[in-house]
BALO-730610 format. One record per residue (C-alpha): x, y, z; residue in one letter. Coordinates in steps of 0.02 Angstrom, whole numbers, padded with zeros to 5 digits, always signed. Layout:
BEGIN
XYZA/...
This chain:
BEGIN
+05449+01192-09508M/+05525+01203-09677V/+05696+01129-09714A/+05819+01249-09784P/+05854+01224-09955S/+06009+01151-10021L/+06139+01269-10080R/+06285+01204-10193W/+06461+01269-10159T/+06633+01266-10249T/+06681+01141-10130R/+06548+01026-10185D/+06610+01040-10369L/+06783+00962-10322T/+06681+00800-10279A/+06610+00793-10445M/+06660+00644-10551P/+06788+00674-10699D/+06691+00620-10848D/+06824+00672-10980G/+06756+00848-11015G/+06581+00789-11076W/+06500+00889-10934K/+06515+01066-10873R/+06469+01105-10685Y/+06417+01275-10644E/+06343+01359-10478I/+06238+01506-10493V/+06172+01573-10319D/+06203+01395-10244G/+06095+01311-10390E/+06193+01173-10485L/+06186+01177-10676Y/+06252+01030-10775V/+06274+01054-10966T/+06353+00933-11097H/+06475+00959-11233A/+06405+01084-11351P/+06368+01068-11537H/+06510+01084-11667I/+06441+01259-11728R/+06439+01320-11556H/+06624+01286-11538Q/+06658+01353-11702N/+06576+01517-11655A/+06669+01535-11500G/+06832+01477-11582G/+06803+01615-11723N/+06782+01747-11586L/+06935+01688-11486Q/+07036+01702-11641F/+06982+01880-11687E/+07008+01926-11500L/+07177+01859-11499E/+07230+01940-11660L/+07174+02102-11584W/+07264+02072-11413S/+07430+02021-11488R/+07430+02193-11584Q/+07380+02292-11436T/+07455+02201-11293K/+07305+02248-11184L/+07255+02080-11127G/+07216+01920-11182K/+07056+01801-11231P/+07041+01644-11129V/+06932+01497-11184S/+06816+01412-11049T/+06908+01477-10899P/+06839+01442-10722G/+06772+01604-10644V/+06739+01596-10455I/+06648+01741-10393F/+06603+01670-10222S/+06584+01497-10142P/+06396+01496-10219Y/+06434+01570-10388D/+06562+01479-10504A/+06545+01468-10687V/+06635+01414-10844I/+06592+01537-10979P/+06634+01497-11159D/+06765+01648-11176L/+06823+01797-11085V/+06948+01934-11124W/+07038+01998-10972A/+07152+02145-10958S/+07340+02122-10908N/+07306+02179-10731A/+07157+02060-10701R/+07261+01920-10782L/+07410+01964-10663E/+07308+01999-10503H/+07144+01915-10529G/+07183+01735-10532L/+07191+01601-10389D/+07324+01471-10367E/+07229+01350-10481A/+07215+01473-10618G/+07036+01520-10597H/+06971+01698-10611F/+06925+01765-10443I/+06882+01940-10508V/+06773+01973-10659A/+06847+01973-10822P/+06806+02135-10921E/+06717+02043-11059L/+06623+01872-11048V/+06560+01784-11200V/+06423+01646-11192E/+06381+01544-11355V/+06201+01481-11333L/+06160+01301-11337S/+06004+01229-11386A/+05854+01205-11263G/+05751+01320-11171S/+05841+01288-11002Q/+06011+01333-11080N/+05943+01482-11160I/+05866+01549-11002Q/+06026+01515-10903R/+06132+01614-11021D/+06006+01757-11067T/+05941+01783-10896E/+06027+01694-10741I/+06206+01728-10803K/+06167+01904-10869L/+06111+01941-10680K/+06264+01859-10612L/+06390+01951-10734Y/+06303+02109-10698S/+06304+02088-10503R/+06492+02042-10514Y/+06550+02186-10619G/+06583+02120-10793V/+06592+02267-10907Q/+06527+02188-11066E/+06421+02023-11106Y/+06403+01950-11279W/+06275+01820-11304I/+06312+01732-11470V/+06169+01635-11551N/+06243+01530-11692W/+06076+01464-11736Q/+06001+01642-11774L/+06176+01709-11814Q/+06161+01857-11704T/+06258+01934-11555V/+06176+02020-11426E/+06294+02159-11336V/+06265+02200-11158Y/+06365+02351-11086R/+06380+02414-10905R/+06277+02571-10878V/+06301+02631-10697A/+06284+02462-10593A/+06208+02341-10714Q/+06222+02269-10888L/+06102+02336-11011E/+06067+02277-11201R/+06162+02396-11318A/+06136+02311-11482A/+06079+02148-11567T/+06193+02116-11710L/+06156+02010-11868G/+06265+01948-12017V/+06268+02121-12112G/+06337+02204-11954D/+06513+02232-11865A/+06565+02201-11679L/+06651+02336-11603T/+06681+02378-11406S/+06735+02521-11313P/+06828+02406-11208L/+06943+02356-11352L/+06998+02510-11445P/+07006+02476-11633G/+06934+02302-11620F/+06798+02275-11763E/+06748+02099-11841V/+06610+02063-11961A/+06468+01962-11889I/+06448+01848-12043A/+06620+01761-12024P/+06600+01718-11843I/+06472+01593-11902F/+06565+01510-12046N/
């Protein structure tokens, strides 16, 4: 007889020690992932993108970017992306009482951290997760290579639409009129 494998839940996360923000606990399909505070260039790339999304959002009043929000898709799927952008409707009706997203934000951004496990989590595991739960667009930012991989929903799944480098500009059909050069994201 084989013992059932342990599946972590969001309830288990409430018992995790508070270490002052040095560790991030996430669950994907019941598997626990623990990451450490990222490199400053990781933070800068995410912050620069948030700044650009905030400028656009203030002009259009269509939604808002949020840095490192809790996103709870199910008791077995709870993550903390680096950045999301959500429409006003999702911000109004898609949050629980603790302020966590309980619906998929339209846009999710993950900035890669060094290490093969971190890269695999963001480029494969989270890509499948975000695709399964209805994220419309997913940007994977690689501060080391200075690229942004853009995935967009085609039918029922996220598919790679482009890999952008320092000579390119980032746009999105989700964000009419939004355009930012890639190079300054990494400055």
